[in-house]
C-alpha positions as CSV (number, residue, x, y, z in Angstrom):
1,X,83.6,132.2,109.0
2,X,86.6,130.4,110.3
3,X,89.5,129.9,107.9
4,X,90.5,126.5,106.7
5,X,94.1,125.8,108.0
6,X,96.4,124.3,105.4
7,X,100.1,123.7,105.3
8,X,102.1,126.4,103.6
9,X,103.4,125.2,100.2
10,X,106.9,125.9,101.3
11,X,106.7,122.8,103.5
12,X,106.2,120.6,100.5
13,X,109.0,122.4,98.6
14,X,111.5,122.0,101.5
15,X,110.8,118.3,101.9
16,X,111.0,117.7,98.1
17,X,114.3,119.5,97.9
18,X,115.7,117.6,100.9
19,X,114.7,114.2,99.3
20,X,115.9,115.1,95.8
21,X,119.1,116.8,96.7
22,X,120.3,115.1,99.8
23,X,118.5,111.9,100.5
24,X,118.7,110.5,97.0
25,X,122.4,111.3,96.9
26,X,123.0,109.7,100.3
27,X,121.3,106.4,99.3
28,X,123.7,106.2,96.4
29,X,123.3,103.2,94.1
30,X,121.2,101.1,96.4
31,X,118.2,100.3,94.1
32,X,115.7,99.5,96.8
33,X,116.4,102.7,98.8
34,X,116.3,104.8,95.6
35,X,112.9,103.3,94.8
36,X,111.6,104.1,98.2
37,X,112.9,107.7,98.1
38,X,111.4,108.0,94.6
39,X,108.0,106.8,95.8
40,X,108.1,109.2,98.7
41,X,108.8,112.1,96.3
42,X,105.9,111.0,94.1
43,X,103.6,110.8,97.2
44,X,104.6,114.3,98.3
45,X,103.9,115.7,94.8
46,X,100.5,114.0,94.8
47,X,99.8,115.5,98.3
48,X,100.6,119.0,97.1
49,X,98.4,118.5,94.0
50,X,95.5,117.3,96.2
51,X,96.0,120.3,98.5
52,X,95.8,122.6,95.5
53,X,92.6,120.9,94.4
54,X,91.2,121.5,97.9
55,X,92.3,125.2,97.7
56,X,90.5,125.6,94.4
57,X,87.4,124.0,95.8
58,X,87.5,126.3,98.8
59,X,87.9,129.3,96.5
60,X,84.9,128.2,94.4
61,X,82.9,127.9,97.6
62,X,84.2,131.2,99.0
63,X,85.8,129.5,102.0
64,X,88.8,131.4,103.4
65,X,92.2,129.6,103.6
66,X,94.9,130.2,106.1
67,X,98.3,128.9,105.4
68,X,100.0,127.6,108.5
69,X,103.7,127.5,109.2
70,X,103.4,125.4,112.3
71,X,101.0,123.8,114.7
72,X,101.7,126.4,117.2
73,X,100.6,129.4,115.1
74,X,97.4,131.0,116.2
75,X,94.8,132.4,113.9
76,X,94.0,136.1,114.3
77,X,90.8,135.2,116.0
78,X,92.5,132.9,118.5
79,X,95.1,135.6,119.3
80,X,92.4,138.1,120.0
81,X,90.7,135.7,122.4
82,X,94.0,134.9,124.1
83,X,94.7,138.6,124.5
84,X,91.2,139.3,125.9
85,X,91.5,136.4,128.4
86,X,94.9,137.6,129.6
87,X,93.6,141.1,130.1
88,X,90.7,139.7,132.1
89,X,93.1,138.0,134.5
90,X,94.9,141.2,135.2
């Protein structure tokens, strides 16, 4: 059974820290910009909560999850296939 690829939780944490610690400070007292950054923070927190619900659902249904750090990372199965293909070419 193939794993369900999901973003690593650290991605959300990094974005939230950036927005809360740096972006919010940089927009200063501009109310409209602060409101937009605040809405972005809320949206990211909702996205993380929804992902956690999906993870719980996958666990209840015994579906494996694979946390991804980038789009370029290969699953173990994909790495095995790539290795086999490269060996065949030699």
